[in-house]
C-alpha positions as CSV (number, residue, x, y, z in Angstrom):
1,M,6.9,-4.2,16.6
2,R,3.8,-5.4,16.6
3,D,2.1,-3.0,19.1
4,F,4.1,0.2,17.6
5,L,2.1,-0.6,14.2
6,Q,-1.3,-1.4,15.8
7,H,-0.8,2.4,17.7
8,E,0.8,3.8,15.1
9,F,-1.2,2.1,12.2
10,G,-3.8,0.5,13.5
11,D,-6.6,1.6,11.2
12,R,-4.9,1.0,7.9
13,D,-3.6,-1.6,6.2
14,H,0.1,-2.5,7.6
15,L,2.5,-5.4,7.7
16,F,6.7,-5.8,8.6
17,A,9.3,-8.0,7.2
18,F,12.8,-8.4,8.7
19,H,15.7,-9.7,6.5
20,D,19.8,-10.2,6.5
21,D,20.5,-11.1,3.7
22,T,22.3,-7.5,3.1
23,A,25.1,-6.3,5.1
24,H,22.7,-6.1,8.3
25,Y,19.9,-7.2,9.5
26,H,17.0,-4.9,9.0
27,A,13.1,-4.4,8.7
28,H,11.0,-2.8,6.7
29,V,7.6,-1.4,7.5
30,V,4.7,-1.2,4.5
31,V,1.7,1.2,5.7
32,G,-1.5,1.6,3.6
33,L,-2.1,5.2,2.9
34,Q,-6.0,5.0,2.9
35,S,-7.4,4.2,5.7
36,R,-10.3,1.6,6.7
37,A,-12.7,5.2,7.4
38,D,-11.1,6.8,3.7
39,H,-8.5,9.1,5.5
40,W,-5.1,10.0,3.1
41,L,-2.3,9.7,5.2
42,N,0.6,12.3,3.8
43,P,3.6,11.9,5.9
44,R,6.6,14.3,6.1
45,C,10.1,13.5,6.7
46,E,9.5,14.4,10.5
47,H,6.2,12.1,10.9
48,L,9.4,9.5,8.4
49,R,11.8,10.2,11.6
50,A,9.8,9.6,14.4
51,W,7.9,6.4,13.3
52,R,11.6,5.0,12.3
53,Q,12.2,5.7,16.3
54,H,9.5,4.9,17.6
55,F,9.4,1.6,16.1
56,A,13.3,1.1,16.5
57,Q,12.6,1.6,20.7
58,A,9.5,-0.7,20.2
59,L,12.2,-3.4,18.9
60,E,14.5,-2.8,21.8
61,R,11.6,-3.2,24.2
62,H,11.2,-6.7,22.5
63,G,15.1,-7.4,23.1
64,I,15.8,-6.7,19.6
65,E,18.9,-4.2,19.4
66,A,17.9,-1.3,16.7
67,S,19.1,2.3,15.8
68,A,16.6,4.2,13.9
69,T,19.8,6.3,11.9
70,P,19.1,7.3,8.6
71,S,21.5,6.2,5.8
72,Y,22.8,9.6,6.0
73,S,24.5,9.4,9.1
74,R,25.9,6.4,8.1
75,G,27.6,8.1,5.4
76,Q,25.6,6.6,2.7
77,G,23.7,9.4,1.3
78,K,25.0,12.0,-1.1
79,Q,23.8,15.7,-1.7
80,G,22.7,15.9,-4.7
81,Y,22.4,11.6,-5.2
82,R,20.2,11.1,-7.4
83,R,18.6,7.6,-7.9
84,D,16.7,7.6,-10.5
85,L,19.5,8.3,-13.1
86,D,21.9,5.8,-10.4
87,E,19.4,3.4,-12.1
88,L,19.1,3.8,-15.0
89,T,23.3,4.2,-15.3
90,R,23.1,0.6,-13.4
91,R,20.5,-0.7,-16.1
92,S,23.1,1.0,-18.9
93,T,20.5,3.2,-20.4
94,R,19.7,6.6,-19.7
95,Q,17.1,6.8,-21.6
96,R,14.2,7.1,-19.5
97,P,10.7,5.5,-19.0
98,D,7.8,6.3,-21.0
99,G,5.7,8.5,-18.7
100,S,2.8,7.4,-17.0
101,P,-0.3,6.8,-19.1
102,T,-3.1,9.9,-18.7
103,Y,-5.6,8.6,-16.4
104,D,-8.9,6.6,-17.6
105,A,-11.7,6.1,-15.8
106,E,-13.3,3.8,-17.6
107,I,-10.2,1.5,-17.4
108,E,-9.9,2.5,-13.9
109,H,-14.2,1.2,-13.5
110,N,-13.3,-2.1,-15.0
111,A,-10.2,-3.0,-12.8
112,I,-12.4,-2.2,-9.7
113,Q,-14.9,-4.0,-10.7
114,K,-12.6,-7.1,-11.9
115,R,-11.0,-7.5,-8.3
116,A,-14.4,-7.3,-6.8
117,D,-15.9,-10.4,-9.2
118,A,-12.3,-11.8,-8.3
119,W,-13.1,-11.6,-4.5
120,T,-16.6,-12.7,-5.0
121,R,-15.7,-15.5,-6.5
122,I,-13.0,-16.6,-4.0
123,A,-16.2,-16.3,-1.3
124,E,-17.9,-19.2,-3.2
125,H,-15.6,-21.3,-3.5
126,Y,-14.9,-21.5,-0.2
127,A,-18.6,-21.7,0.6
128,A,-18.8,-24.5,-1.7
129,A,-16.1,-26.3,0.3
130,G,-18.2,-25.6,3.3
131,D,-16.1,-22.7,5.0
132,H,-18.9,-20.5,5.5
133,E,-16.7,-18.3,8.4
134,A,-13.9,-17.4,5.6
135,A,-17.0,-16.9,2.5
136,Q,-18.7,-14.5,4.8
137,T,-15.3,-13.0,6.1
138,I,-14.2,-12.1,2.2
139,R,-18.1,-11.3,1.9
140,D,-18.0,-8.2,4.3
141,Y,-14.1,-7.0,3.0
142,V,-15.4,-6.8,-0.8
143,A,-18.5,-4.9,0.9
144,D,-16.7,-2.8,2.9
145,H,-13.8,-2.4,-0.1
146,Y,-16.1,-2.2,-3.5
147,D,-19.4,-0.5,-2.3
148,Q,-21.0,-0.6,-5.3
149,H,-22.8,2.7,-4.6
150,Q,-18.8,4.1,-4.0
151,L,-17.0,2.6,-7.5
152,P,-16.8,5.2,-9.8
153,K,-19.6,4.9,-12.9
154,A,-17.7,4.1,-16.1
155,P,-17.8,7.4,-18.2
156,K,-20.5,6.1,-20.8
157,E,-22.7,4.9,-17.4
158,R,-21.7,8.5,-15.7
159,R,-22.3,10.9,-18.9
160,A,-26.1,8.6,-19.3
161,S,-27.0,8.5,-15.3
162,E,-26.1,12.6,-15.4
163,G,-28.4,13.2,-18.9
164,W,-25.5,13.8,-21.1
165,E,-26.4,11.0,-23.6
166,R,-29.6,10.2,-24.7
């Protein structure tokens, strides 16, 4: 399981979980779309199918019986099925949720900055508690993921730096 994920997605954040709170024991795998080298994953149906089969094979190598059958092959999929409409019906409303708000670069910039600041405070907490290794690991994470030169500038800062505002 881990070997499969490391082989396929070693340069991306990933995790898996098994659970048996439904009619069958199954796994969920989550993979970050952006790699540590800033390459984006853009999977197609055939990729998902292949990963599912390879993951099942990895499970079987570890003695866990697994099959990689898509839901439609188990009679669970329906052509024309719309999960969104089914969910609206289940919630007793046919109103569609509001559309996504428009992108606001300043809000995005501020949110990213707040996350970087929060991680920095966590690193300071560990350093103050004497766990310098954890503090440095977090500082390295912040440096890798929140490099101030890579953060999008807030629109006002960008306009001023580009000579739009005086």
